[in-house]
ChimeraX commands (.cxc) that place a marker at each C-alpha (Angstrom):
marker #1 position 23.21,66.92,-7.74 radius 0.5
marker #1 position 19.37,66.67,-7.81 radius 0.5
marker #1 position 17.15,64.07,-9.14 radius 0.5
marker #1 position 14.00,65.53,-10.82 radius 0.5
marker #1 position 11.23,63.07,-11.93 radius 0.5
marker #1 position 9.03,65.04,-15.03 radius 0.5
marker #1 position 7.25,64.19,-17.91 radius 0.5
marker #1 position 9.51,63.68,-20.91 radius 0.5
marker #1 position 7.82,66.18,-23.69 radius 0.5
marker #1 position 8.11,65.25,-27.36 radius 0.5
marker #1 position 11.14,66.93,-29.32 radius 0.5
marker #1 position 9.06,67.94,-31.55 radius 0.5
marker #1 position 6.68,70.17,-29.70 radius 0.5
marker #1 position 4.07,67.69,-29.46 radius 0.5
marker #1 position 2.38,66.06,-26.43 radius 0.5
marker #1 position 4.13,64.03,-23.22 radius 0.5
marker #1 position 5.09,61.15,-23.52 radius 0.5
marker #1 position 2.45,58.35,-22.18 radius 0.5
marker #1 position 3.72,55.34,-23.08 radius 0.5
marker #1 position 6.56,55.51,-21.47 radius 0.5
marker #1 position 5.40,57.50,-18.58 radius 0.5
marker #1 position 7.98,59.28,-16.35 radius 0.5
marker #1 position 11.65,59.79,-17.20 radius 0.5
marker #1 position 13.75,60.14,-13.93 radius 0.5
marker #1 position 16.51,61.74,-15.02 radius 0.5
marker #1 position 19.11,64.11,-13.65 radius 0.5
marker #1 position 19.02,68.46,-13.61 radius 0.5
marker #1 position 19.42,70.17,-16.49 radius 0.5
marker #1 position 22.80,70.95,-15.58 radius 0.5
marker #1 position 24.09,67.39,-15.52 radius 0.5
marker #1 position 27.10,66.69,-17.99 radius 0.5
marker #1 position 29.38,63.77,-17.47 radius 0.5
marker #1 position 32.72,63.42,-19.57 radius 0.5
marker #1 position 31.63,59.19,-19.98 radius 0.5
marker #1 position 28.14,60.30,-20.79 radius 0.5
marker #1 position 29.59,62.56,-23.52 radius 0.5
marker #1 position 31.99,59.68,-25.20 radius 0.5
marker #1 position 28.56,57.60,-25.36 radius 0.5
marker #1 position 26.68,59.75,-26.71 radius 0.5
marker #1 position 29.06,60.20,-29.43 radius 0.5
marker #1 position 29.89,56.88,-30.47 radius 0.5
marker #1 position 34.01,56.76,-29.62 radius 0.5
marker #1 position 34.35,53.45,-31.36 radius 0.5
marker #1 position 32.92,54.46,-34.45 radius 0.5
marker #1 position 34.95,57.66,-34.11 radius 0.5
marker #1 position 38.09,55.67,-34.38 radius 0.5
marker #1 position 36.82,53.80,-37.17 radius 0.5
marker #1 position 36.01,56.92,-39.20 radius 0.5
marker #1 position 40.19,57.92,-38.21 radius 0.5
marker #1 position 41.47,54.75,-38.98 radius 0.5
marker #1 position 39.19,54.97,-42.46 radius 0.5
marker #1 position 40.89,57.74,-43.38 radius 0.5
marker #1 position 44.72,57.76,-42.45 radius 0.5
marker #1 position 44.66,54.09,-43.53 radius 0.5
marker #1 position 43.42,54.98,-47.16 radius 0.5
marker #1 position 45.88,58.18,-47.81 radius 0.5
marker #1 position 48.92,55.84,-46.14 radius 0.5
marker #1 position 48.05,52.84,-48.11 radius 0.5
marker #1 position 46.67,53.86,-50.90 radius 0.5
marker #1 position 48.16,57.38,-51.47 radius 0.5
marker #1 position 51.65,57.38,-50.25 radius 0.5
marker #1 position 52.97,56.36,-46.96 radius 0.5
marker #1 position 54.75,59.83,-46.41 radius 0.5
marker #1 position 50.84,60.95,-45.54 radius 0.5
marker #1 position 51.18,60.11,-42.00 radius 0.5
marker #1 position 52.46,62.84,-40.69 radius 0.5
marker #1 position 50.66,65.57,-42.62 radius 0.5
marker #1 position 49.19,67.69,-40.45 radius 0.5
marker #1 position 46.35,68.27,-43.55 radius 0.5
marker #1 position 45.47,64.87,-43.06 radius 0.5
marker #1 position 45.48,65.39,-39.61 radius 0.5
marker #1 position 43.19,68.47,-39.38 radius 0.5
marker #1 position 40.58,66.50,-42.29 radius 0.5
marker #1 position 40.23,63.36,-39.56 radius 0.5
marker #1 position 39.57,65.88,-36.95 radius 0.5
marker #1 position 37.13,68.10,-39.30 radius 0.5
marker #1 position 35.51,64.91,-40.27 radius 0.5
marker #1 position 35.16,62.72,-36.60 radius 0.5
marker #1 position 33.76,66.38,-34.95 radius 0.5
marker #1 position 31.32,66.28,-37.42 radius 0.5
marker #1 position 29.82,63.32,-37.33 radius 0.5
marker #1 position 29.98,63.31,-33.49 radius 0.5
marker #1 position 27.76,66.41,-34.04 radius 0.5
marker #1 position 25.22,64.15,-36.00 radius 0.5
marker #1 position 25.48,60.99,-33.48 radius 0.5
marker #1 position 24.21,63.97,-31.22 radius 0.5
marker #1 position 21.61,65.74,-32.94 radius 0.5
marker #1 position 20.02,62.48,-33.69 radius 0.5
marker #1 position 19.92,60.88,-29.97 radius 0.5
marker #1 position 18.72,64.27,-29.07 radius 0.5
marker #1 position 15.56,64.27,-31.62 radius 0.5
marker #1 position 15.20,60.17,-31.09 radius 0.5
marker #1 position 15.14,59.99,-27.33 radius 0.5
marker #1 position 11.06,58.88,-27.63 radius 0.5
marker #1 position 11.69,56.14,-30.06 radius 0.5
marker #1 position 15.48,54.73,-28.47 radius 0.5
marker #1 position 13.34,54.15,-25.34 radius 0.5
marker #1 position 11.43,52.06,-26.81 radius 0.5
marker #1 position 13.93,50.16,-28.86 radius 0.5
marker #1 position 17.08,50.90,-26.51 radius 0.5
marker #1 position 16.45,51.99,-22.99 radius 0.5
marker #1 position 19.68,50.97,-21.69 radius 0.5
marker #1 position 21.36,53.05,-24.13 radius 0.5
marker #1 position 19.05,56.54,-23.14 radius 0.5
marker #1 position 22.28,59.21,-22.68 radius 0.5
marker #1 position 19.88,63.01,-23.76 radius 0.5
marker #1 position 18.17,63.61,-20.23 radius 0.5
marker #1 position 20.01,61.18,-18.19 radius 0.5
marker #1 position 24.03,61.91,-18.22 radius 0.5
marker #1 position 23.91,65.22,-20.81 radius 0.5
marker #1 position 21.01,67.26,-20.86 radius 0.5
marker #1 position 19.00,68.31,-23.57 radius 0.5
marker #1 position 20.78,72.20,-23.64 radius 0.5
marker #1 position 24.08,70.91,-23.33 radius 0.5
marker #1 position 23.22,67.44,-25.78 radius 0.5
marker #1 position 22.54,70.78,-28.47 radius 0.5
marker #1 position 24.95,73.02,-27.95 radius 0.5
marker #1 position 27.95,70.53,-27.79 radius 0.5
marker #1 position 26.16,69.63,-32.13 radius 0.5
marker #1 position 26.24,73.29,-32.47 radius 0.5
marker #1 position 29.97,73.76,-31.64 radius 0.5
marker #1 position 30.86,70.90,-33.34 radius 0.5
marker #1 position 29.42,71.01,-36.52 radius 0.5
marker #1 position 31.05,74.60,-36.46 radius 0.5
marker #1 position 34.42,73.53,-35.19 radius 0.5
marker #1 position 33.86,70.77,-38.59 radius 0.5
marker #1 position 32.88,72.72,-41.27 radius 0.5
marker #1 position 35.67,75.63,-39.74 radius 0.5
marker #1 position 38.45,73.43,-39.98 radius 0.5
marker #1 position 37.28,72.57,-43.77 radius 0.5
marker #1 position 36.89,75.25,-45.16 radius 0.5
marker #1 position 40.84,76.35,-43.80 radius 0.5
marker #1 position 41.95,72.69,-45.64 radius 0.5
marker #1 position 40.48,73.85,-48.65 radius 0.5
marker #1 position 37.58,75.77,-50.06 radius 0.5
marker #1 position 35.56,72.15,-51.79 radius 0.5
marker #1 position 36.25,70.27,-48.59 radius 0.5
marker #1 position 34.80,74.16,-46.46 radius 0.5
marker #1 position 31.58,73.15,-48.70 radius 0.5
marker #1 position 31.36,69.41,-48.73 radius 0.5
marker #1 position 31.60,69.63,-44.59 radius 0.5
marker #1 position 28.90,72.02,-44.61 radius 0.5
marker #1 position 26.41,70.24,-46.68 radius 0.5
marker #1 position 27.86,67.01,-44.32 radius 0.5
marker #1 position 26.57,68.76,-41.38 radius 0.5
marker #1 position 22.84,69.73,-42.88 radius 0.5
marker #1 position 22.32,66.09,-44.26 radius 0.5
marker #1 position 23.12,65.26,-40.93 radius 0.5
marker #1 position 21.59,67.59,-39.36 radius 0.5
marker #1 position 17.99,66.76,-41.79 radius 0.5
marker #1 position 18.80,63.36,-41.75 radius 0.5
marker #1 position 18.14,63.35,-37.10 radius 0.5
marker #1 position 15.14,65.61,-37.65 radius 0.5
marker #1 position 13.14,64.07,-40.76 radius 0.5
marker #1 position 14.89,62.00,-43.39 radius 0.5
marker #1 position 15.43,58.32,-41.26 radius 0.5
marker #1 position 11.79,58.12,-40.89 radius 0.5
marker #1 position 11.72,58.39,-44.44 radius 0.5
marker #1 position 11.86,54.65,-46.61 radius 0.5
marker #1 position 15.33,54.33,-47.72 radius 0.5
marker #1 position 16.28,57.95,-47.97 radius 0.5
marker #1 position 18.07,58.31,-44.95 radius 0.5
marker #1 position 19.60,54.96,-44.86 radius 0.5
marker #1 position 21.42,55.84,-48.19 radius 0.5
marker #1 position 22.38,59.97,-46.97 radius 0.5
marker #1 position 24.43,58.50,-44.10 radius 0.5
marker #1 position 25.72,55.26,-46.33 radius 0.5
marker #1 position 26.73,57.97,-48.92 radius 0.5
marker #1 position 28.60,60.18,-45.69 radius 0.5
marker #1 position 30.28,56.96,-44.89 radius 0.5
marker #1 position 31.59,56.23,-47.99 radius 0.5
marker #1 position 32.53,60.40,-49.08 radius 0.5
marker #1 position 34.97,60.46,-45.47 radius 0.5
marker #1 position 37.13,58.53,-47.59 radius 0.5
marker #1 position 36.78,59.54,-50.86 radius 0.5
marker #1 position 37.59,63.54,-49.17 radius 0.5
marker #1 position 41.44,62.16,-48.67 radius 0.5
marker #1 position 41.25,61.92,-53.17 radius 0.5
marker #1 position 40.17,65.65,-52.53 radius 0.5
marker #1 position 42.31,66.63,-50.06 radius 0.5
marker #1 position 45.26,65.77,-52.13 radius 0.5
marker #1 position 44.13,66.42,-55.43 radius 0.5
marker #1 position 44.67,62.87,-56.52 radius 0.5
marker #1 position 42.29,60.12,-59.12 radius 0.5
marker #1 position 43.20,57.14,-56.74 radius 0.5
marker #1 position 40.85,54.46,-58.53 radius 0.5
marker #1 position 41.21,52.25,-54.68 radius 0.5
marker #1 position 40.06,55.29,-52.80 radius 0.5
marker #1 position 36.86,55.52,-55.29 radius 0.5
marker #1 position 36.47,51.37,-54.51 radius 0.5
marker #1 position 36.89,51.64,-51.06 radius 0.5
marker #1 position 34.47,54.60,-50.71 radius 0.5
marker #1 position 31.65,52.44,-52.36 radius 0.5
marker #1 position 32.42,49.94,-50.31 radius 0.5
marker #1 position 32.18,52.03,-47.48 radius 0.5
marker #1 position 28.87,53.09,-48.80 radius 0.5
marker #1 position 27.26,49.71,-49.67 radius 0.5
marker #1 position 28.52,47.86,-46.08 radius 0.5
marker #1 position 26.87,51.25,-44.13 radius 0.5
marker #1 position 23.84,50.99,-45.94 radius 0.5
marker #1 position 23.30,47.29,-45.21 radius 0.5
marker #1 position 23.85,48.05,-41.83 radius 0.5
marker #1 position 21.64,50.93,-41.91 radius 0.5
marker #1 position 18.80,48.79,-43.27 radius 0.5
marker #1 position 19.38,46.15,-40.69 radius 0.5
marker #1 position 19.29,49.08,-37.82 radius 0.5
marker #1 position 15.91,50.00,-39.33 radius 0.5
marker #1 position 15.03,45.94,-39.13 radius 0.5
marker #1 position 15.95,45.73,-35.23 radius 0.5
marker #1 position 14.11,49.42,-34.51 radius 0.5
marker #1 position 11.02,48.17,-35.91 radius 0.5
marker #1 position 9.07,48.38,-32.71 radius 0.5
marker #1 position 9.92,52.06,-32.11 radius 0.5
marker #1 position 9.77,53.25,-35.13 radius 0.5
marker #1 position 6.46,51.42,-35.57 radius 0.5
marker #1 position 5.04,53.05,-32.81 radius 0.5
marker #1 position 6.24,56.70,-33.33 radius 0.5
marker #1 position 5.29,56.49,-37.25 radius 0.5
marker #1 position 8.21,56.03,-38.68 radius 0.5
marker #1 position 7.92,54.95,-42.32 radius 0.5
marker #1 position 11.48,52.66,-42.66 radius 0.5
marker #1 position 11.52,50.11,-45.43 radius 0.5
marker #1 position 11.15,47.49,-42.70 radius 0.5
marker #1 position 8.02,48.80,-42.24 radius 0.5
marker #1 position 6.64,49.81,-45.17 radius 0.5
marker #1 position 7.55,46.75,-47.29 radius 0.5
marker #1 position 8.05,44.35,-44.39 radius 0.5
marker #1 position 11.17,42.24,-43.37 radius 0.5
marker #1 position 11.27,40.03,-45.77 radius 0.5
marker #1 position 10.77,42.45,-48.70 radius 0.5
marker #1 position 13.81,44.29,-47.35 radius 0.5
marker #1 position 15.99,41.15,-46.42 radius 0.5
marker #1 position 15.57,40.81,-50.15 radius 0.5
marker #1 position 17.24,44.39,-50.83 radius 0.5
marker #1 position 19.70,43.62,-48.85 radius 0.5
marker #1 position 20.50,40.17,-50.69 radius 0.5
marker #1 position 20.81,42.47,-53.50 radius 0.5
marker #1 position 23.18,44.60,-51.95 radius 0.5
marker #1 position 25.27,42.52,-50.54 radius 0.5
marker #1 position 25.53,40.61,-54.59 radius 0.5
marker #1 position 27.28,43.95,-54.88 radius 0.5
marker #1 position 29.46,43.92,-52.11 radius 0.5
marker #1 position 31.10,40.48,-53.37 radius 0.5
marker #1 position 31.78,41.90,-56.58 radius 0.5
marker #1 position 33.28,45.27,-55.36 radius 0.5
marker #1 position 35.73,43.10,-52.99 radius 0.5
marker #1 position 36.31,39.95,-55.80 radius 0.5
marker #1 position 37.13,42.94,-58.07 radius 0.5
marker #1 position 39.60,44.48,-55.73 radius 0.5
marker #1 position 41.27,40.88,-54.94 radius 0.5
marker #1 position 40.88,40.22,-59.09 radius 0.5
marker #1 position 42.30,43.98,-60.10 radius 0.5
marker #1 position 44.84,44.05,-57.24 radius 0.5
marker #1 position 47.00,41.36,-56.99 radius 0.5
marker #1 position 48.75,42.62,-53.79 radius 0.5
marker #1 position 46.02,41.46,-51.30 radius 0.5
marker #1 position 47.10,37.57,-50.61 radius 0.5
marker #1 position 44.52,35.05,-51.04 radius 0.5
marker #1 position 43.96,33.91,-47.56 radius 0.5
marker #1 position 43.38,37.64,-46.18 radius 0.5
marker #1 position 40.97,37.95,-48.99 radius 0.5
marker #1 position 39.00,34.63,-48.48 radius 0.5
marker #1 position 39.24,34.02,-44.92 radius 0.5
marker #1 position 38.68,38.09,-43.57 radius 0.5
marker #1 position 36.38,39.28,-46.36 radius 0.5
marker #1 position 34.50,36.65,-48.21 radius 0.5
marker #1 position 34.10,34.21,-45.56 radius 0.5
marker #1 position 32.83,36.54,-43.37 radius 0.5
marker #1 position 30.42,38.05,-46.00 radius 0.5
marker #1 position 28.90,34.67,-46.56 radius 0.5
marker #1 position 28.92,34.39,-43.04 radius 0.5
marker #1 position 26.14,37.38,-42.57 radius 0.5
marker #1 position 24.27,36.01,-45.53 radius 0.5
marker #1 position 23.50,33.06,-43.69 radius 0.5
marker #1 position 22.84,35.13,-40.70 radius 0.5
marker #1 position 20.50,37.07,-42.22 radius 0.5
marker #1 position 18.41,34.74,-44.05 radius 0.5
marker #1 position 17.42,32.98,-40.40 radius 0.5
marker #1 position 17.19,36.44,-38.27 radius 0.5
marker #1 position 14.12,36.99,-37.60 radius 0.5
marker #1 position 14.63,38.69,-34.37 radius 0.5
marker #1 position 15.73,41.92,-32.62 radius 0.5
marker #1 position 18.52,40.02,-31.10 radius 0.5
marker #1 position 19.41,38.38,-34.78 radius 0.5
marker #1 position 19.46,41.81,-35.97 radius 0.5
marker #1 position 21.50,43.22,-33.43 radius 0.5
marker #1 position 23.65,40.96,-33.96 radius 0.5
marker #1 position 23.87,41.22,-37.71 radius 0.5
marker #1 position 24.54,45.29,-37.50 radius 0.5
marker #1 position 27.27,44.68,-34.59 radius 0.5
marker #1 position 28.92,42.20,-37.37 radius 0.5
marker #1 position 28.60,44.99,-40.34 radius 0.5
marker #1 position 30.90,47.25,-38.22 radius 0.5
marker #1 position 33.57,44.35,-38.38 radius 0.5
marker #1 position 33.10,43.41,-41.94 radius 0.5
marker #1 position 33.88,47.19,-42.15 radius 0.5
marker #1 position 37.40,47.18,-39.92 radius 0.5
marker #1 position 38.46,44.37,-41.87 radius 0.5
marker #1 position 37.27,46.03,-45.47 radius 0.5
marker #1 position 40.11,49.20,-43.71 radius 0.5
marker #1 position 42.34,46.38,-42.56 radius 0.5
marker #1 position 42.90,44.95,-45.90 radius 0.5
marker #1 position 44.38,47.50,-47.70 radius 0.5
marker #1 position 47.61,47.59,-46.11 radius 0.5
marker #1 position 48.13,44.60,-48.10 radius 0.5
marker #1 position 47.09,46.88,-51.44 radius 0.5
marker link #1:1,2 radius 0.2
marker link #1:2,3 radius 0.2
marker link #1:3,4 radius 0.2
marker link #1:4,5 radius 0.2
marker link #1:5,6 radius 0.2
marker link #1:6,7 radius 0.2
marker link #1:7,8 radius 0.2
marker link #1:8,9 radius 0.2
marker link #1:9,10 radius 0.2
marker link #1:10,11 radius 0.2
marker link #1:11,12 radius 0.2
marker link #1:12,13 radius 0.2
marker link #1:13,14 radius 0.2
marker link #1:14,15 radius 0.2
marker link #1:15,16 radius 0.2
marker link #1:16,17 radius 0.2
marker link #1:17,18 radius 0.2
marker link #1:18,19 radius 0.2
marker link #1:19,20 radius 0.2
marker link #1:20,21 radius 0.2
marker link #1:21,22 radius 0.2
marker link #1:22,23 radius 0.2
marker link #1:23,24 radius 0.2
marker link #1:24,25 radius 0.2
marker link #1:25,26 radius 0.2
marker link #1:26,27 radius 0.2
marker link #1:27,28 radius 0.2
marker link #1:28,29 radius 0.2
marker link #1:29,30 radius 0.2
marker link #1:30,31 radius 0.2
marker link #1:31,32 radius 0.2
marker link #1:32,33 radius 0.2
marker link #1:33,34 radius 0.2
marker link #1:34,35 radius 0.2
marker link #1:35,36 radius 0.2
marker link #1:36,37 radius 0.2
marker link #1:37,38 radius 0.2
marker link #1:38,39 radius 0.2
marker link #1:39,40 radius 0.2
marker link #1:40,41 radius 0.2
marker link #1:41,42 radius 0.2
marker link #1:42,43 radius 0.2
marker link #1:43,44 radius 0.2
marker link #1:44,45 radius 0.2
marker link #1:45,46 radius 0.2
marker link #1:46,47 radius 0.2
marker link #1:47,48 radius 0.2
marker link #1:48,49 radius 0.2
marker link #1:49,50 radius 0.2
marker link #1:50,51 radius 0.2
marker link #1:51,52 radius 0.2
marker link #1:52,53 radius 0.2
marker link #1:53,54 radius 0.2
marker link #1:54,55 radius 0.2
marker link #1:55,56 radius 0.2
marker link #1:56,57 radius 0.2
marker link #1:57,58 radius 0.2
marker link #1:58,59 radius 0.2
marker link #1:59,60 radius 0.2
marker link #1:60,61 radius 0.2
marker link #1:61,62 radius 0.2
marker link #1:62,63 radius 0.2
marker link #1:63,64 radius 0.2
marker link #1:64,65 radius 0.2
marker link #1:65,66 radius 0.2
marker link #1:66,67 radius 0.2
marker link #1:67,68 radius 0.2
marker link #1:68,69 radius 0.2
marker link #1:69,70 radius 0.2
marker link #1:70,71 radius 0.2
marker link #1:71,72 radius 0.2
marker link #1:72,73 radius 0.2
marker link #1:73,74 radius 0.2
marker link #1:74,75 radius 0.2
marker link #1:75,76 radius 0.2
marker link #1:76,77 radius 0.2
marker link #1:77,78 radius 0.2
marker link #1:78,79 radius 0.2
marker link #1:79,80 radius 0.2
marker link #1:80,81 radius 0.2
marker link #1:81,82 radius 0.2
marker link #1:82,83 radius 0.2
marker link #1:83,84 radius 0.2
marker link #1:84,85 radius 0.2
marker link #1:85,86 radius 0.2
marker link #1:86,87 radius 0.2
marker link #1:87,88 radius 0.2
marker link #1:88,89 radius 0.2
marker link #1:89,90 radius 0.2
marker link #1:90,91 radius 0.2
marker link #1:91,92 radius 0.2
marker link #1:92,93 radius 0.2
marker link #1:93,94 radius 0.2
marker link #1:94,95 radius 0.2
marker link #1:95,96 radius 0.2
marker link #1:96,97 radius 0.2
marker link #1:97,98 radius 0.2
marker link #1:98,99 radius 0.2
marker link #1:99,100 radius 0.2
marker link #1:100,101 radius 0.2
marker link #1:101,102 radius 0.2
marker link #1:102,103 radius 0.2
marker link #1:103,104 radius 0.2
marker link #1:104,105 radius 0.2
marker link #1:105,106 radius 0.2
marker link #1:106,107 radius 0.2
marker link #1:107,108 radius 0.2
marker link #1:108,109 radius 0.2
marker link #1:109,110 radius 0.2
marker link #1:110,111 radius 0.2
marker link #1:111,112 radius 0.2
marker link #1:112,113 radius 0.2
marker link #1:113,114 radius 0.2
marker link #1:114,115 radius 0.2
marker link #1:115,116 radius 0.2
marker link #1:116,117 radius 0.2
marker link #1:117,118 radius 0.2
marker link #1:118,119 radius 0.2
marker link #1:119,120 radius 0.2
marker link #1:120,121 radius 0.2
marker link #1:121,122 radius 0.2
marker link #1:122,123 radius 0.2
marker link #1:123,124 radius 0.2
marker link #1:124,125 radius 0.2
marker link #1:125,126 radius 0.2
marker link #1:126,127 radius 0.2
marker link #1:127,128 radius 0.2
marker link #1:128,129 radius 0.2
marker link #1:129,130 radius 0.2
marker link #1:130,131 radius 0.2
marker link #1:131,132 radius 0.2
marker link #1:132,133 radius 0.2
marker link #1:133,134 radius 0.2
marker link #1:134,135 radius 0.2
marker link #1:135,136 radius 0.2
marker link #1:136,137 radius 0.2
marker link #1:137,138 radius 0.2
marker link #1:138,139 radius 0.2
marker link #1:139,140 radius 0.2
marker link #1:140,141 radius 0.2
marker link #1:141,142 radius 0.2
marker link #1:142,143 radius 0.2
marker link #1:143,144 radius 0.2
marker link #1:144,145 radius 0.2
marker link #1:145,146 radius 0.2
marker link #1:146,147 radius 0.2
marker link #1:147,148 radius 0.2
marker link #1:148,149 radius 0.2
marker link #1:149,150 radius 0.2
marker link #1:150,151 radius 0.2
marker link #1:151,152 radius 0.2
marker link #1:152,153 radius 0.2
marker link #1:153,154 radius 0.2
marker link #1:154,155 radius 0.2
marker link #1:155,156 radius 0.2
marker link #1:156,157 radius 0.2
marker link #1:157,158 radius 0.2
marker link #1:158,159 radius 0.2
marker link #1:159,160 radius 0.2
marker link #1:160,161 radius 0.2
marker link #1:161,162 radius 0.2
marker link #1:162,163 radius 0.2
marker link #1:163,164 radius 0.2
marker link #1:164,165 radius 0.2
marker link #1:165,166 radius 0.2
marker link #1:166,167 radius 0.2
marker link #1:167,168 radius 0.2
marker link #1:168,169 radius 0.2
marker link #1:169,170 radius 0.2
marker link #1:170,171 radius 0.2
marker link #1:171,172 radius 0.2
marker link #1:172,173 radius 0.2
marker link #1:173,174 radius 0.2
marker link #1:174,175 radius 0.2
marker link #1:175,176 radius 0.2
marker link #1:176,177 radius 0.2
marker link #1:177,178 radius 0.2
marker link #1:178,179 radius 0.2
marker link #1:179,180 radius 0.2
marker link #1:180,181 radius 0.2
marker link #1:181,182 radius 0.2
marker link #1:182,183 radius 0.2
marker link #1:183,184 radius 0.2
marker link #1:184,185 radius 0.2
marker link #1:185,186 radius 0.2
marker link #1:186,187 radius 0.2
marker link #1:187,188 radius 0.2
marker link #1:188,189 radius 0.2
marker link #1:189,190 radius 0.2
marker link #1:190,191 radius 0.2
marker link #1:191,192 radius 0.2
marker link #1:192,193 radius 0.2
marker link #1:193,194 radius 0.2
marker link #1:194,195 radius 0.2
marker link #1:195,196 radius 0.2
marker link #1:196,197 radius 0.2
marker link #1:197,198 radius 0.2
marker link #1:198,199 radius 0.2
marker link #1:199,200 radius 0.2
marker link #1:200,201 radius 0.2
marker link #1:201,202 radius 0.2
marker link #1:202,203 radius 0.2
marker link #1:203,204 radius 0.2
marker link #1:204,205 radius 0.2
marker link #1:205,206 radius 0.2
marker link #1:206,207 radius 0.2
marker link #1:207,208 radius 0.2
marker link #1:208,209 radius 0.2
marker link #1:209,210 radius 0.2
marker link #1:210,211 radius 0.2
marker link #1:211,212 radius 0.2
marker link #1:212,213 radius 0.2
marker link #1:213,214 radius 0.2
marker link #1:214,215 radius 0.2
marker link #1:215,216 radius 0.2
marker link #1:216,217 radius 0.2
marker link #1:217,218 radius 0.2
marker link #1:218,219 radius 0.2
marker link #1:219,220 radius 0.2
marker link #1:220,221 radius 0.2
marker link #1:221,222 radius 0.2
marker link #1:222,223 radius 0.2
marker link #1:223,224 radius 0.2
marker link #1:224,225 radius 0.2
marker link #1:225,226 radius 0.2
marker link #1:226,227 radius 0.2
marker link #1:227,228 radius 0.2
marker link #1:228,229 radius 0.2
marker link #1:229,230 radius 0.2
marker link #1:230,231 radius 0.2
marker link #1:231,232 radius 0.2
marker link #1:232,233 radius 0.2
marker link #1:233,234 radius 0.2
marker link #1:234,235 radius 0.2
marker link #1:235,236 radius 0.2
marker link #1:236,237 radius 0.2
marker link #1:237,238 radius 0.2
marker link #1:238,239 radius 0.2
marker link #1:239,240 radius 0.2
marker link #1:240,241 radius 0.2
marker link #1:241,242 radius 0.2
marker link #1:242,243 radius 0.2
marker link #1:243,244 radius 0.2
marker link #1:244,245 radius 0.2
marker link #1:245,246 radius 0.2
marker link #1:246,247 radius 0.2
marker link #1:247,248 radius 0.2
marker link #1:248,249 radius 0.2
marker link #1:249,250 radius 0.2
marker link #1:250,251 radius 0.2
marker link #1:251,252 radius 0.2
marker link #1:252,253 radius 0.2
marker link #1:253,254 radius 0.2
marker link #1:254,255 radius 0.2
marker link #1:255,256 radius 0.2
marker link #1:256,257 radius 0.2
marker link #1:257,258 radius 0.2
marker link #1:258,259 radius 0.2
marker link #1:259,260 radius 0.2
marker link #1:260,261 radius 0.2
marker link #1:261,262 radius 0.2
marker link #1:262,263 radius 0.2
marker link #1:263,264 radius 0.2
marker link #1:264,265 radius 0.2
marker link #1:265,266 radius 0.2
marker link #1:266,267 radius 0.2
marker link #1:267,268 radius 0.2
marker link #1:268,269 radius 0.2
marker link #1:269,270 radius 0.2
marker link #1:270,271 radius 0.2
marker link #1:271,272 radius 0.2
marker link #1:272,273 radius 0.2
marker link #1:273,274 radius 0.2
marker link #1:274,275 radius 0.2
marker link #1:275,276 radius 0.2
marker link #1:276,277 radius 0.2
marker link #1:277,278 radius 0.2
marker link #1:278,279 radius 0.2
marker link #1:279,280 radius 0.2
marker link #1:280,281 radius 0.2
marker link #1:281,282 radius 0.2
marker link #1:282,283 radius 0.2
marker link #1:283,284 radius 0.2
marker link #1:284,285 radius 0.2
marker link #1:285,286 radius 0.2
marker link #1:286,287 radius 0.2
marker link #1:287,288 radius 0.2
marker link #1:288,289 radius 0.2
marker link #1:289,290 radius 0.2
marker link #1:290,291 radius 0.2
marker link #1:291,292 radius 0.2
marker link #1:292,293 radius 0.2
marker link #1:293,294 radius 0.2
marker link #1:294,295 radius 0.2
marker link #1:295,296 radius 0.2
marker link #1:296,297 radius 0.2
marker link #1:297,298 radius 0.2
marker link #1:298,299 radius 0.2
marker link #1:299,300 radius 0.2
marker link #1:300,301 radius 0.2
marker link #1:301,302 radius 0.2
marker link #1:302,303 radius 0.2
marker link #1:303,304 radius 0.2
marker link #1:304,305 radius 0.2
marker link #1:305,306 radius 0.2
view
C-alpha cells in the first residue's frame, strides 16, 4: 500500500490548508472496514435502532418486534444517518484536524472518493426503502437526506439553525413510528420531543467543545456569536424544558417507577446542569457531550416501564 504526502486541499475548492501543513494519508484507493465503521458512528446508529424498536414495542404494540416493516424503517433511518455522518466528516476535514485530529478518518482510512460514493449510495438506499414502505416515509427520508447534506455543507456553520436541524431529525426518527403505523400515540410524540431537546442541548455543547476550530474557519456558531456564558443560559432554558418533559411523563404515566425516574433520569439531568455551570475547557464540554448521550440512552430505556 502506498503512502503519499500531499497538501490537503480546501473541500470547497479554496486554498490549501497551510495551518496544518502536509497531511500524511493513504492512497486514493484506500478503504478499510474499521475506518468506515468509525466514520459512520456505529454506536450512535445502534442507539437509533434501539430508539425505534423500543418506541414501537413498548409504546405502540409488543407484537411489533418481529414486524418486517419496522425492520426496514429502522434500516432506512440508519443508512440515512450513516450517510449524514459521512458527508459531515467529508466537509469538515480541515476543522476536525484542529478540533479532533486523532478522529479524522477521511483521507486516511477512507479515501475521499469512497466517502462521497458511500454517502450517495446510502442516501439512495434509505430514500428508496422509505418510498417502498410508505410514500410519506419516502418523502420524509428524502427531505432528511437533503437536510443532512445541507447541514454539513452550510447550516452547521450558522448560529443555531444547524443545531436545530440535527435535533429535529433526531426527534423525527422517533416520531416516524407513528407515521409507519398510522397511530397517534401521544407518548411517541412526547419521547420525540425529549429526543429533540436532548439532542439540541448536546449539539450546542459540541459547538462549545469545537470552538477553536470553528472560529479558525469562520463558522458562526452560537458560542462564537454569543460567547460561552450566554450560550450556557440557552442550555439552562432547554434543560428546564427537559425537566418539565420528564416530570410530565412521570406524573401522567404512573407506570414509570419512582426509583428509576429519580436515579436514572432526574439525577443525571441535575448532574449535567451542575457540570455545565462549572464547564470551561474543551475537555469539560467533551465530557458533557458524552453525558448527554448517556441521558438519551437512559430515556430510551425508560420506555420499558411505560
